[in-house]
PLY file of the C-alpha trace (Angstrom):
ply
format ascii 1.0
element vertex 386
property float x
property float y
property float z
element edge 385
property int vertex1
property int vertex2
end_header
-243.78 35.84 -97.64
-240.34 37.40 -97.29
-239.96 36.09 -93.74
-240.98 32.65 -94.99
-238.35 32.83 -97.75
-235.70 33.85 -95.24
-236.62 30.99 -92.93
-236.47 28.50 -95.79
-233.09 29.87 -96.88
-231.68 29.57 -93.36
-233.10 26.06 -92.92
-231.79 24.82 -96.28
-228.40 26.51 -95.80
-227.96 25.19 -92.28
-229.05 21.69 -93.31
-226.51 21.63 -96.13
-223.79 23.06 -93.87
-224.51 20.55 -91.11
-224.41 17.67 -93.61
-221.20 18.89 -95.26
-219.47 19.73 -91.97
-220.65 16.42 -90.52
-219.21 14.47 -93.46
-215.93 16.42 -93.32
-215.75 15.88 -89.56
-216.27 12.12 -89.92
-213.73 11.85 -92.75
-211.19 13.94 -90.82
-211.83 12.00 -87.62
-211.41 8.67 -89.42
-208.25 9.89 -91.15
-206.73 11.09 -87.88
-207.76 7.89 -86.12
-206.16 5.74 -88.80
-202.81 7.47 -88.47
-203.04 7.44 -84.68
-203.63 3.69 -84.84
-200.76 3.29 -87.30
-198.39 5.25 -85.04
-199.59 3.15 -82.11
-198.84 0.00 -84.07
-195.34 1.28 -84.71
-194.83 1.63 -80.96
-196.27 -1.85 -80.42
-193.79 -3.32 -82.92
-190.85 -1.63 -81.18
-191.94 -2.94 -77.76
-192.58 -6.40 -79.25
-189.11 -6.52 -80.81
-187.47 -5.39 -77.56
-189.51 -7.70 -75.39
-189.86 -5.06 -72.63
-191.41 -1.60 -72.17
-188.24 0.42 -71.70
-189.04 4.06 -72.74
-192.73 3.35 -73.36
-193.85 2.68 -69.78
-196.28 5.62 -69.97
-198.19 3.95 -72.82
-201.33 1.88 -72.08
-199.52 -1.28 -73.14
-199.66 -4.87 -72.01
-197.00 -7.52 -72.65
-197.93 -11.18 -72.21
-196.78 -14.67 -73.20
-199.08 -17.55 -74.13
-197.91 -21.17 -74.04
-199.13 -24.12 -76.07
-201.83 -24.84 -73.49
-203.07 -21.24 -73.84
-201.90 -20.29 -70.38
-201.35 -16.54 -70.28
-198.46 -15.04 -68.33
-198.47 -11.28 -67.81
-195.06 -9.69 -68.25
-196.31 -6.08 -67.92
-199.66 -4.36 -67.67
-199.82 -0.57 -67.94
-203.42 -0.49 -69.20
-206.56 0.29 -67.27
-207.58 -3.38 -67.59
-207.33 -5.82 -64.71
-204.95 -8.76 -65.01
-207.87 -11.10 -65.60
-209.17 -8.87 -68.38
-205.68 -8.72 -69.92
-205.60 -12.55 -69.99
-209.03 -12.72 -71.63
-208.06 -10.12 -74.22
-204.79 -11.97 -74.91
-206.67 -15.18 -75.78
-209.08 -13.23 -78.03
-206.19 -11.62 -79.91
-204.41 -14.96 -80.24
-207.54 -16.39 -81.81
-207.50 -13.63 -84.45
-203.90 -14.48 -85.34
-200.85 -12.49 -86.30
-202.06 -11.55 -89.78
-204.13 -8.75 -88.27
-202.88 -5.84 -86.22
-206.10 -4.34 -84.85
-209.15 -5.80 -83.14
-211.82 -3.63 -81.55
-209.93 -1.06 -79.41
-206.71 -3.04 -79.34
-203.63 -2.56 -81.53
-201.44 -5.64 -81.16
-198.55 -7.70 -82.48
-198.11 -11.44 -82.08
-194.66 -12.98 -82.32
-194.07 -16.73 -82.23
-191.03 -17.85 -80.29
-188.76 -20.81 -81.06
-190.08 -22.75 -78.06
-193.66 -22.65 -79.48
-194.97 -19.95 -77.17
-196.43 -16.66 -78.29
-195.41 -13.19 -77.25
-198.28 -10.71 -77.38
-197.94 -6.94 -77.17
-201.03 -4.75 -77.32
-202.12 -1.22 -76.52
-205.64 -0.48 -75.29
-206.90 2.53 -77.30
-209.86 2.91 -74.95
-207.41 4.15 -72.33
-206.81 7.18 -74.55
-210.49 8.10 -74.84
-211.45 11.73 -74.36
-211.71 12.98 -70.84
-214.82 14.75 -69.56
-213.11 18.12 -70.05
-212.25 17.28 -73.66
-215.79 16.10 -74.35
-217.24 19.30 -72.89
-214.85 21.40 -74.98
-215.87 19.54 -78.15
-219.57 20.09 -77.37
-218.98 23.78 -76.62
-217.04 24.18 -79.86
-219.79 22.47 -81.88
-222.53 24.60 -80.29
-220.52 27.78 -80.87
-219.82 26.78 -84.47
-223.49 25.98 -85.12
-224.59 29.30 -83.58
-221.99 31.16 -85.66
-223.10 29.48 -88.88
-226.74 30.18 -88.04
-225.97 33.86 -87.47
-224.07 34.07 -90.76
-226.95 32.35 -92.59
-229.51 34.76 -91.12
-227.31 37.72 -92.06
-226.79 36.47 -95.64
-230.50 35.70 -96.04
-231.20 39.46 -96.05
-229.13 39.89 -99.20
-230.41 36.71 -100.85
-234.10 37.59 -100.52
-233.65 41.31 -101.22
-234.26 41.00 -105.01
-237.45 39.03 -104.31
-238.47 41.56 -101.66
-237.91 44.45 -104.07
-239.92 42.68 -106.78
-242.79 42.02 -104.37
-242.76 45.63 -103.18
-242.84 46.86 -106.78
-245.75 44.52 -107.50
-247.66 45.75 -104.44
-247.03 49.37 -105.40
-248.11 48.74 -108.98
-251.34 47.01 -107.90
-252.13 49.80 -105.47
-251.34 52.60 -107.94
-253.13 50.92 -110.85
-256.21 50.25 -108.74
-256.40 53.85 -107.60
-255.90 55.12 -111.16
-258.62 52.81 -112.51
-261.22 53.92 -110.00
-261.78 57.34 -111.62
-262.25 56.29 -115.29
-264.42 53.33 -114.31
-266.62 55.56 -112.18
-266.85 58.03 -115.07
-267.84 55.29 -117.52
-270.51 54.00 -115.14
-271.90 57.51 -114.49
-272.07 58.36 -118.21
-273.64 55.00 -119.04
-276.32 55.54 -116.38
-277.09 59.01 -117.74
-277.30 57.58 -121.26
-279.55 54.76 -120.02
-282.05 57.34 -118.72
-282.07 59.27 -122.01
-282.51 56.49 -124.55
-284.64 53.40 -124.94
-283.54 50.07 -123.48
-280.32 48.93 -125.10
-278.70 45.57 -124.35
-275.24 46.84 -125.24
-275.58 49.61 -122.68
-276.74 47.06 -120.09
-273.64 45.03 -120.86
-271.42 48.11 -120.38
-272.98 48.74 -116.96
-272.63 45.07 -115.99
-268.96 44.93 -116.95
-268.33 48.26 -115.24
-269.73 46.82 -112.04
-267.41 43.83 -112.38
-264.42 46.10 -112.93
-265.32 48.14 -109.86
-265.43 44.91 -107.82
-262.05 43.87 -109.21
-260.51 47.22 -108.31
-262.01 46.96 -104.83
-260.56 43.46 -104.38
-257.12 44.57 -105.58
-257.14 47.52 -103.19
-258.17 45.17 -100.39
-255.25 42.88 -101.16
-252.88 45.83 -101.28
-254.06 46.95 -97.84
-253.70 43.42 -96.45
-250.18 43.19 -97.85
-249.29 46.39 -96.05
-247.28 45.66 -92.90
-249.07 48.46 -91.10
-252.47 46.83 -91.58
-252.38 45.19 -88.14
-253.47 48.34 -86.38
-256.98 48.54 -84.94
-256.88 44.91 -83.84
-259.32 44.32 -80.99
-260.89 41.46 -79.13
-263.64 40.10 -81.42
-266.44 37.69 -80.52
-266.15 35.36 -83.49
-269.17 33.33 -82.35
-271.50 36.33 -82.59
-269.88 37.45 -85.84
-270.43 34.01 -87.39
-274.07 33.97 -86.31
-274.58 37.44 -87.79
-273.09 36.45 -91.16
-275.15 33.24 -91.22
-278.39 35.25 -91.00
-277.40 37.00 -94.22
-276.30 33.93 -96.16
-279.01 31.48 -95.06
-281.52 33.27 -97.27
-279.08 33.40 -100.19
-278.42 29.68 -99.82
-282.17 28.99 -99.64
-282.66 30.82 -102.95
-280.10 28.43 -104.46
-281.96 25.44 -103.02
-279.29 24.77 -100.40
-279.23 24.67 -96.60
-276.65 25.89 -94.10
-276.20 24.00 -90.84
-274.20 25.56 -88.02
-272.25 24.14 -85.10
-271.01 27.30 -83.39
-269.51 27.21 -79.93
-270.43 30.19 -77.78
-267.85 32.61 -76.42
-265.10 32.08 -78.98
-262.89 35.18 -79.15
-259.96 36.17 -81.35
-257.81 39.28 -81.61
-258.26 40.94 -84.98
-260.06 43.45 -87.11
-263.80 42.84 -87.17
-264.21 44.17 -90.71
-261.58 41.79 -92.08
-263.03 38.82 -90.18
-266.47 39.63 -91.61
-264.92 39.68 -95.07
-263.29 36.30 -94.37
-266.64 34.76 -93.39
-268.30 36.38 -96.41
-265.74 34.88 -98.81
-265.94 31.40 -97.28
-269.74 31.31 -97.18
-270.07 32.74 -100.69
-267.52 30.23 -102.00
-269.35 27.32 -100.32
-272.72 28.36 -101.75
-271.42 28.95 -105.29
-269.36 25.76 -105.55
-271.52 23.27 -103.66
-273.68 20.73 -105.46
-277.38 21.36 -106.07
-279.73 20.80 -103.10
-276.76 20.18 -100.80
-276.18 21.03 -97.14
-273.35 23.34 -96.14
-271.91 22.95 -92.64
-270.24 25.79 -90.74
-268.56 24.89 -87.44
-266.66 27.05 -84.98
-264.90 25.78 -81.88
-261.95 26.52 -79.65
-259.49 23.80 -78.68
-257.11 25.08 -76.00
-255.63 28.23 -77.57
-256.64 27.46 -81.15
-259.83 28.68 -82.79
-260.99 26.36 -85.57
-263.44 27.59 -88.22
-264.55 24.97 -90.74
-266.83 25.14 -93.78
-267.75 21.87 -95.51
-269.92 21.31 -98.55
-270.52 18.61 -101.17
-268.75 19.50 -104.41
-267.34 17.99 -107.55
-264.07 16.16 -107.12
-261.19 18.43 -108.14
-257.78 17.25 -109.39
-254.66 17.77 -107.30
-253.47 20.82 -109.25
-256.72 22.65 -108.43
-256.40 21.88 -104.70
-252.76 22.95 -104.77
-253.49 26.33 -106.40
-256.80 27.08 -104.70
-255.47 30.07 -102.75
-253.43 31.57 -105.60
-254.46 34.96 -106.96
-256.63 34.93 -110.10
-256.80 31.13 -110.01
-260.22 29.62 -110.69
-261.35 26.01 -110.77
-262.69 24.79 -114.10
-266.32 24.92 -113.04
-266.03 28.59 -112.02
-264.87 30.04 -115.34
-268.44 30.62 -116.36
-269.08 32.78 -113.29
-268.77 36.27 -114.65
-268.68 37.89 -111.22
-265.61 35.98 -110.11
-261.97 36.90 -110.72
-260.38 34.18 -108.57
-259.36 36.65 -105.86
-261.76 35.56 -103.12
-259.75 32.75 -101.54
-256.51 34.70 -102.09
-258.00 37.53 -100.03
-259.21 35.02 -97.42
-255.69 33.62 -97.11
-254.21 37.12 -96.80
-256.68 37.92 -94.00
-255.87 34.68 -92.17
-252.11 35.24 -92.48
-252.53 38.82 -91.24
-254.23 37.37 -88.15
-251.32 34.94 -87.57
-253.42 31.97 -88.64
-253.46 29.20 -91.22
-255.98 28.14 -93.85
-256.24 24.70 -95.43
-258.31 23.05 -98.14
-258.91 19.33 -98.35
-261.29 17.00 -100.10
-262.62 13.75 -98.65
-264.53 12.08 -101.43
-266.93 14.72 -102.72
-266.81 16.79 -99.53
-264.80 19.99 -99.84
-263.57 21.41 -96.54
-261.98 24.79 -95.92
-260.50 25.10 -92.45
-259.15 28.21 -90.77
-257.05 28.04 -87.60
-256.57 31.26 -85.63
-254.92 31.98 -82.30
-257.62 32.23 -79.65
-257.98 34.88 -76.98
0 1
1 2
2 3
3 4
4 5
5 6
6 7
7 8
8 9
9 10
10 11
11 12
12 13
13 14
14 15
15 16
16 17
17 18
18 19
19 20
20 21
21 22
22 23
23 24
24 25
25 26
26 27
27 28
28 29
29 30
30 31
31 32
32 33
33 34
34 35
35 36
36 37
37 38
38 39
39 40
40 41
41 42
42 43
43 44
44 45
45 46
46 47
47 48
48 49
49 50
50 51
51 52
52 53
53 54
54 55
55 56
56 57
57 58
58 59
59 60
60 61
61 62
62 63
63 64
64 65
65 66
66 67
67 68
68 69
69 70
70 71
71 72
72 73
73 74
74 75
75 76
76 77
77 78
78 79
79 80
80 81
81 82
82 83
83 84
84 85
85 86
86 87
87 88
88 89
89 90
90 91
91 92
92 93
93 94
94 95
95 96
96 97
97 98
98 99
99 100
100 101
101 102
102 103
103 104
104 105
105 106
106 107
107 108
108 109
109 110
110 111
111 112
112 113
113 114
114 115
115 116
116 117
117 118
118 119
119 120
120 121
121 122
122 123
123 124
124 125
125 126
126 127
127 128
128 129
129 130
130 131
131 132
132 133
133 134
134 135
135 136
136 137
137 138
138 139
139 140
140 141
141 142
142 143
143 144
144 145
145 146
146 147
147 148
148 149
149 150
150 151
151 152
152 153
153 154
154 155
155 156
156 157
157 158
158 159
159 160
160 161
161 162
162 163
163 164
164 165
165 166
166 167
167 168
168 169
169 170
170 171
171 172
172 173
173 174
174 175
175 176
176 177
177 178
178 179
179 180
180 181
181 182
182 183
183 184
184 185
185 186
186 187
187 188
188 189
189 190
190 191
191 192
192 193
193 194
194 195
195 196
196 197
197 198
198 199
199 200
200 201
201 202
202 203
203 204
204 205
205 206
206 207
207 208
208 209
209 210
210 211
211 212
212 213
213 214
214 215
215 216
216 217
217 218
218 219
219 220
220 221
221 222
222 223
223 224
224 225
225 226
226 227
227 228
228 229
229 230
230 231
231 232
232 233
233 234
234 235
235 236
236 237
237 238
238 239
239 240
240 241
241 242
242 243
243 244
244 245
245 246
246 247
247 248
248 249
249 250
250 251
251 252
252 253
253 254
254 255
255 256
256 257
257 258
258 259
259 260
260 261
261 262
262 263
263 264
264 265
265 266
266 267
267 268
268 269
269 270
270 271
271 272
272 273
273 274
274 275
275 276
276 277
277 278
278 279
279 280
280 281
281 282
282 283
283 284
284 285
285 286
286 287
287 288
288 289
289 290
290 291
291 292
292 293
293 294
294 295
295 296
296 297
297 298
298 299
299 300
300 301
301 302
302 303
303 304
304 305
305 306
306 307
307 308
308 309
309 310
310 311
311 312
312 313
313 314
314 315
315 316
316 317
317 318
318 319
319 320
320 321
321 322
322 323
323 324
324 325
325 326
326 327
327 328
328 329
329 330
330 331
331 332
332 333
333 334
334 335
335 336
336 337
337 338
338 339
339 340
340 341
341 342
342 343
343 344
344 345
345 346
346 347
347 348
348 349
349 350
350 351
351 352
352 353
353 354
354 355
355 356
356 357
357 358
358 359
359 360
360 361
361 362
362 363
363 364
364 365
365 366
366 367
367 368
368 369
369 370
370 371
371 372
372 373
373 374
374 375
375 376
376 377
377 378
378 379
379 380
380 381
381 382
382 383
383 384
384 385
């Protein structure tokens, strides 16, 4: 979770920085370009008033005259354009008239002479375009700046997420400590209740105490399991596991349970599908998914379990007919202690099952999804294959 928060912080920060820097760069570039064009126009006016290049021969300037029949005579051409191109540009600029001073990449000035001819002076801004070396330097500067900003964002993300990290660590420690502390009194209550049950006649209140004690023991066990999964050291003892055989083994157990509920389980399991993980945790994952499918599927329905490997991805899917849940239920399905409306009556459930399943999948570098197509609920797990 912390790594995910850091990644999101870096992505959001870098996106904002890129947008802001990009806008500032465009505004600055347009501002500089405007004043460069204005300074160029000042040079054009001086050359136009003089009627010759004089001290501005190193500028990319062209000086032409255009008669009443639109015949262009080139007085000077210091641009990178050919004489024919200069004539064509001169006629284009004449067409735009003397009220304007810029057209495309040309800054110009038209002056009408007494004999009815036009004197045109223009500078080709394209001749001042960046050289290859300048372009490379700009790219190198941008890459360096982006890398620097990324490094700064990654460094700052440690401090930004630290309060959240500390809060999560405190929560994990509290859950672990509280679970361990609850184990002893719950065990004592159960033991005393069992002794009392053997010494007195049947008592429904005592049965209820034992039932609730069993539920509390399961809750403590689930919380301890989550605490272990949240532990960064829990990746040890990962081995190559035959998920195909493991799935078949778990199906043998749950087919009879489903049959008792009047439901069937169909399987589409590809042979020889392996993953790297902890067999005990993967068994628990299959147990949670199968139990969830049986409990929340419609009466007399068929549950489908499929396992396949596509390239380097192992795909485990469980589908079952179910009631149609609203969006908020689907969105919170993997949250801790969250239960769908139809599961509140289930006294043995605390809403931790799918949260534990997600923790197991994340620990195995995988992803878990829930989707609903009509009245078909599908839980899909994607794990890296071996």
